[in-house]
DRENSEGU-469038 format. One line per 8 residues: their letters; for each residue y, x, z of C-alpha. Coordinates in pm, whole numbers, plus 50000, padded with zeros to 5 digits. Example, Ala and Ser with C-alpha at 12.3 -4.5 7.8 and 13.67 -1.06 7.14 Angstrom:
BEGIN
AS = 49550,51230,50780  49894,51367,50714 .
END
This chain:
BEGIN
MTTVRFLD = 29846,29039,94671  30086,29166,94940  29998,29208,95305  30219,28910,95393  30037,28696,95137  29699,28802,95271  29809,28721,95626  29927,28376,95518 .
TIIECLSE = 29592,28318,95347  29403,28429,95658  29602,28196,95885  29555,27905,95645  29180,27967,95616  29137,27994,95992  29308,27660,96031  29090,27498,95765 .
AQSDSDQI = 28780,27647,95925  28842,27408,96216  28834,27106,95983  28590,26818,96035  28500,26847,95668  28204,27075,95596  28331,27130,95244  28677,27242,95358 .
QQKALQTL = 28521,27469,95621  28289,27629,95367  28568,27694,95119  28788,27851,95388  28509,28074,95519  28406,28177,95169  28764,28289,95106  28770,28489,95429 .
GSITKVSP = 28435,28644,95337  28565,28746,94996  28886,28907,95118  28712,29099,95397  28412,29214,95194  28574,29509,95019  28902,29569,95202  28916,29753,95539 .
QNRNLLAQ = 29284,29659,95561  29206,29288,95531  28938,29323,95798  29196,29466,96034  29441,29186,95948  29183,28919,96026  29069,29087,96349  29431,29116,96467 .
TGGAIPSL = 29508,28751,96396  29518,28563,96724  29216,28340,96786  29029,28457,96474  28725,28611,96644  28678,28330,96903  28700,28073,96623  28430,28246,96421 .
LTLLKFSS = 28207,28280,96728  28241,27910,96809  28115,27827,96461  27794,28022,96530  27668,27768,96783  27804,27434,96676  27790,27428,96297  27559,27373,96002 .
PTIQTLSL = 27332,27657,95881  27571,27729,95593  27875,27753,95820  27685,27970,96067  27577,28206,95787  27930,28232,95646  28075,28304,95992  27818,28576,96056 .
SILFNLSL = 27889,28727,95716  28259,28757,95799  28187,28912,96139  27949,29159,95974  28224,29254,95728  28458,29320,96020  28197,29539,96190  28205,29778,95894 .
NPNLKQSL = 28541,29908,96017  28466,30181,96275  28784,30096,96467  28666,29735,96518  28311,29801,96642  28402,29843,97009  28629,29539,97033  28381,29317,96847 .
ADMETISH = 28096,29408,97083  28225,29216,97384  27996,29007,97601  28094,28680,97435  28005,28810,97089  27676,28957,97211  27587,28631,97387  27640,28439,97064 .
LNFVILSP = 27431,28688,96868  27147,28663,97121  27159,28286,97076  27131,28317,96697  26846,28569,96723  26643,28330,96938  26750,28005,96769  26848,28085,96410 .
SSPESSIL = 26955,27793,96193  26817,27969,95885  26646,28297,95785  26981,28417,95646  27157,28369,95980  26885,28564,96160  26912,28849,95909  27291,28861,95941 .
AASLICSL = 27284,28843,96323  27035,29131,96339  27237,29330,96085  27553,29273,96287  27382,29393,96605  27263,29704,96423  27609,29770,96281  27781,29736,96618 .
AMLDKNKA = 27512,29942,96795  27580,30235,96566  27872,30305,96796  27699,30474,97089  27942,30323,97340  27812,29978,97246  27441,30045,97299  27451,29998,97676 .
KFGVAGTI = 27645,29671,97637  27363,29518,97436  27109,29638,97690  27296,29478,97978  27356,29154,97786  26987,29082,97718  26973,29168,97349  26667,29391,97390 .
QSLVKAVS = 26469,29104,97542  26590,28869,97267  26482,29109,96992  26140,29171,97147  26084,28797,97185  26200,28731,96828  25966,28990,96670  25672,28874,96881 .
GPRGPAAH = 25674,28539,96701  25567,28454,96344  25681,28710,96086  25981,28598,95884  26228,28747,95637  26436,28881,95925  26153,29081,96088  26253,29415,95939 .
HLLSSLAE = 26619,29364,96031  26525,29271,96388  26311,29583,96421  26587,29801,96274  26828,29668,96536  26577,29741,96812  26527,30092,96674  26901,30155,96688 .
LVQFHGNC = 26936,30024,97043  26644,30217,97197  26803,30547,97105  26979,30497,97439  26753,30586,97734  26847,30286,97945  26753,30052,97662  26413,30221,97633 .
TVAVRSGA = 26341,30124,97992  26449,29766,97925  26236,29750,97609  25923,29877,97783  25967,29636,98074  26020,29354,97823  25676,29418,97672  25791,29596,97357 .
VPVLIQIM = 25493,29835,97339  25213,29575,97298  25435,29367,97069  25501,29663,96839  25135,29765,96833  25038,29409,96746  25286,29411,96458  25128,29733,96330 .
KSTDGEDL = 24781,29582,96353  24857,29246,96197  25125,29305,95937  25062,29334,95566  25390,29516,95513  25391,29893,95555  25766,29892,95617  25725,29683,95932 .
AGTSLAIL = 25443,29907,96053  25649,30218,95984  25953,30085,96167  25741,29970,96462  25587,30315,96488  25930,30477,96469  26039,30264,96768  25726,30363,96961 .
CLLARFEE = 25811,30728,96898  26160,30668,97037  26014,30497,97345  25768,30784,97394  26053,31031,97446  26085,30903,97802  25838,30859,98085  25838,30477,98087 .
GLNALIKT = 25748,30447,97723  25497,30729,97723  25314,30587,98025  25298,30244,97860  25142,30398,97551  24892,30604,97751  24781,30285,97928  24729,30105,97597 .
DQIVSFML = 24361,30048,97531  24219,30269,97252  24562,30402,97157  24414,30725,97015  24163,30548,96790  24437,30315,96670  24659,30611,96580  24363,30757,96390 .
EVLKGRCM = 24351,30443,96175  24722,30488,96103  24659,30850,96001  24397,30723,95756  24644,30482,95597  24852,30520,95283  25206,30519,95425  25322,30878,95475 .
LSKEGAAE = 25607,30765,95704  25356,30595,95933  25129,30900,95926  25421,31118,96027  25507,30884,96314  25147,30862,96432  25112,31241,96430  25437,31275,96626 .
LLVRLFEE = 25322,31020,96879  24983,31188,96921  25153,31520,96993  25337,31355,97283  25019,31188,97408  24820,31512,97387  25089,31705,97572  25106,31451,97850 .
REGCVRDA = 24743,31353,97905  24432,31564,97845  24229,31245,97848  24391,31151,97517  24271,31480,97367  23919,31412,97488  23936,31063,97337  24022,31229,97005 .
LSLPDFSY = 23736,31477,97042  23494,31188,97085  23594,31036,96750  23373,31193,96477  23626,31188,96193  23941,31276,96385  23923,31648,96303  23851,31581,95935 .
VLADLSVR = 24154,31355,95903  24375,31617,96069  24239,31889,95842  24321,31678,95538  24673,31606,95663  24732,31974,95739  24692,32036,95366  24808,31717,95192 .
GSGRTRER = 25057,31564,95434  25435,31587,95431  25592,31900,95576  25638,31753,95923  25300,31582,95918  25127,31912,95826  25308,32082,96113  25204,31812,96361 .
AVLLMKKM = 24845,31807,96234  24815,32182,96298  24950,32137,96652  24702,31858,96718  24407,32062,96590  24515,32358,96803  24530,32138,97112  24187,31995,97038 .
VETDSDSY = 24037,32344,96992  24191,32462,97320  24059,32162,97510  23715,32188,97352  23702,32561,97429  23750,32473,97795  23468,32220,97764  23250,32481,97592 .
ADGSPMFF = 23306,32718,97882  23188,32439,98110  22877,32393,97898  22980,32069,97724  23123,32156,97379  23245,31870,97161  23474,31993,96884  23251,32275,96762 .
QW = 22945,32049,96735  23101,31887,96428 .
END
């Protein structure tokens, strides 16, 4: 099909997408989804067609779940073109996505909205836009509720956004730390726990996030439970997080020294963990020995009593 033919099809489908008939709308949007799914050129053609993006955004708020899902699918297809990421991430688009995240018409629409946020946020220039537009707060609120099929996608979007320092601050002030820890404690899925821990590690790179973690009750003993778990990705994240906590606050090291099996778990990980986990376990043991040596000099040894 020639470019002219594709353009004619796009214009016709956009017109039909405004129909009062749900069936006509669905057929038009399905066609647009098909022609933009595999062709970067067709994505550019649709994006450059006057009124196309605003029309799709309008359908996100005032349509049936099926229409909303189809519209999001098309917008996600467009976001796959690197040259379209910046123009798509305007405040109107972000506002609509925040709305869908908080009030999804179906699990599919929530998954697609989160995936679209993640796709657009992969362009570093867009990360700050989402932070300013309230997306961080929307994501934290969404993942704090009952777990649904979109939970992993929502967390992945949050993980992408908090790679920007300013968004870390927003996330911490929005209560992300206790929400993520609660997900790790309550979830049956190791993938959600692993992603939550990865976000906590990103937050811990900066003072706001690290302080929030240090203030979390029994954070060291909780990380010990993660180290005892089966998921190697989570173990690696927990070890990384503990290194930051130990470096920042000696009290965290002393909390570890007071836990009878902490040193045994670290010793096991230093032998049987992944490469990075072994490295972190050795660092943690070294820090504990140094701290306990100071205690021993003061007449109150802890580590060597084990």
